[in-house]
N, C-alpha and C positions, 0 to 999 in steps of 0.2 A: 557734444551734447546736441548741437543743431542737427547732425546727421541722425541721431537717435530719435529725436522728435519727428523728423521727416519720415523716418522709417515706420514709426508707430502710426503716423497719419495715413500712410499708404496702406498699411495693414487694415486699419479701421475702414478706410474707403473701400478696399477690396471686399472686406467682410460684409459691408453694407450693400454693395452691388450684388454680391452673391445671394444675400438674403432677399433682395428685391427680385432677382431672377427666380429664386425658389418660390416666392409668393406668386409670381406670374405663372410659373409652371403649374403650381397647385391650383390656381384659379382656372386654368385651362382644363386640368384633369377633373375637377369637381364641378365645373359649370354645367348647366343643363345642356343636354344633347338632343332632346326631343320635346315636342309640345303637342298635347292633345287639345283640340279646340272645337267649338261649335259656332256656326254662323247664326247669330241672334236675329238678323234681318230676315233670314230664310223662313223662320217660323211664322212671320206675318203672312206668307204665301202658303202656309201649311207644308213646308219642306223640312222633313226630319233629316238631320245631317251630322256628320262627324268629319273632322279634319286632323290628319296626323302629319307633322312636319319634323324631319330628321336632319340634324346638322351633319354636313359632309366635309366642311372645310372652315377656315377662319372667317370666310365671307360668303359661304354658299350653303344652301340647303335644298333638299328635295321633299316633296310632300304628296299626299293623296287626300283629296276631298271626295266624299261620296255621300249620297243621300237618296231619299225616296220622296217623290211628290205625291202627297195625299190628294184624293179627289176634291176639287173645288171649282166653282164656276168663275171663269174669267171672261169679261166682256171685251169683245173685239169690234173695232170700227174700221170700215174700208171705204175708200173713195174710188169710184171708177166710172168708165164710160160704157154703157150698154144700150144697144138699139139706138145709137146716135145721141143719147142723152147722158148728161152728167148726173150721177146718182150717188147717194150716201147710204151705206148699208151698216146695220148694227146687228150683232149676234152674240151668242155665248158659246164657249167651249168648256169642257170639263176634263182637263188632262190629269193623268196620274202615271207614275212610273219611276224608274231609277235613272241615276246619272252617276258617272265617275269622272273625276277631274284631277289627273296627275299634273304636277308642276315642278319647275326648277326656279330657285330664287338666288339673286345676287344682292348682297348688302354692301354698299360702299364703306360703311363703318365696320361692323362686325356682325356675324350671324345672330339672328333673332332681335337685333337692336336697330331701330331707326328706319330710314327710307330704304326701299328695295325695288328692284325690277324683276318681274316674273314672266316666264314663258310657260304657257299652260296648254293642255290638250283636253278634249272633252268627248265622252261617249254617252249617248242617251238612248233610252228605249221607253217610249210612252204609248199609252192607249188613251183615247179621248172620245167624247160624244159631241156631236154637232147637231143641235135641234134644227128642224126645217118643217115647213108647211107645204102640203101638196093638195091642189085643187082637183077633186074627182067628182064629176057630175054635179057641180055646184056645192059640194060639201068639202070643208077644209079638214084634211087629215094632219094631225100633229105627230111627228115621228122624229127619230134620231138616226143620224149617220154614225156607224161605228168606225172609229179611226185608229190607225196604228202609225207611229212615226219612229224611225230609228236613224242614227247617223253619227258622224264624228267630225271633229275639226280642232282648231286651236287658235291661239292669239297671244297678245301681250297685255300685261297689267302693271299698274303702279300701286304701291301701297306703303304703309308705315306700320311698324310694330313697336309698341310701347310697353315697357315693364311697369305695371301698376303697383306691384309689391313683390315680395319674395316669391318668385316662381309663378306669378300671375301676370298674364300678358293680354294686351288689347291689340287686335289686328284689324286694320281698315284698308280696303283695297277696291279698285275699280279697273275694269279692262274691257277689251273689245277684240273680236276675232271673226273668222269665217269658217263655215262648215259645209258639209255635203251629206245628204241623207235621202231616204225614201219615205213616201207617205202612201198609205192605202186607206180608202174610204169605201164602205159598202152599206147597203140597206136591204133588208128582207122583211119589211113590214107585212104582216098577214092581211092588211086591208088593201094591199096592192096586188095586181095580177101581172101577167107577162107583158100585156100591152103598156101598162104603166111603167114597167121597168125599161122597156124600149124607149118610151117617151123621155124618161129621166136621162138615159144614155144620150139621146139626140140633143137634149138641152145642154148637157155638159159639153158635148163636142162643139155645139154652136157657140156657146159663150167662151169656150177656150180659144176659139179662133177669132171671135169678133170683139170680145170684151178686154178691157185693160183695167183690172181691178187691183189696186194697191192697198196693202195694209202697212201701217207704220213700221218702218225699218225692214219689212219683208219684201218690198217691191211687188212685182206682178205675180200674184199667187196662182194664176190660172195658166201660166206658161208651162208647156211640156206635159199636159195632162193627157193620159190615155184612158178612155172610158170603155166599159163593156156592160153587157146585160145578158141574162138568160130568163128562164121562166119563173125563177124564184128570187132573183136579186138583181141589183144594179151596182156597179162599182166604178171607182176612178183611182188611177195610180199616177204618182209623180215620182219618177226614178232619177236619182242623182241631182235633185234640186239643191241649189245653194241658198244659204241663209246666214244671217249674222249671229254671233254668239256674244251675249253680254255677261260679264263677270263682275261680281261686286259683293261686298258684304261688310258686316261689323261683327267680328268674332271675339270671343273671350276664351282663354285657354290656361292650362296648367302645365308648367315645364318640369321635367325631371331628368 
């Protein structure tokens, strides 16, 4: 009788373990494998965006964040030394354009849940306007520099993803990296002539050599500038300039 009871107990235990394994396998098969998200924080800066994350392992995922920066004015302050004097500059730029941000994530717990470490890359292509004033014969001319900037880079980020409800997730992250890119600025205001454009070129070259103008987190923005001019325009180029990449957001998404 004792042997019969023990045998029945073993059979029940085996059946229970098998059922638990089946539940675990089913959970893996039917659990979400992808999430579509949008970064809510980006809309405060007029950045329309979408984020797709795909599960590729029990603790890993890959994703792609892309978006478009709508035109908006951003105030920029710079501190520098020019003509032997310390000066503070304030200006506005109006960038717009697209960016693409592929990434790889590792979750110590399990994919899509809890803390994660992220390695990301970024490509961007922006156009922007930079207002400036030009003194000609005692009259102030208000005009804009037309700018283009493109480049790529990468970095690391930390974040946490929380399941708020059935298939609804909250994703919070922040990161930092470095990139390299090119910038082109030019002006062809009809109120200026060939002599004015040559004067603008000389001023750019002089300040590029003598000035040390730093913008927050961008360091010396006048290093490596090549200036030029002709009878109808003046321009400046920065090729291969390095810059920091900031990554961050608060995203909400749906898993399926």
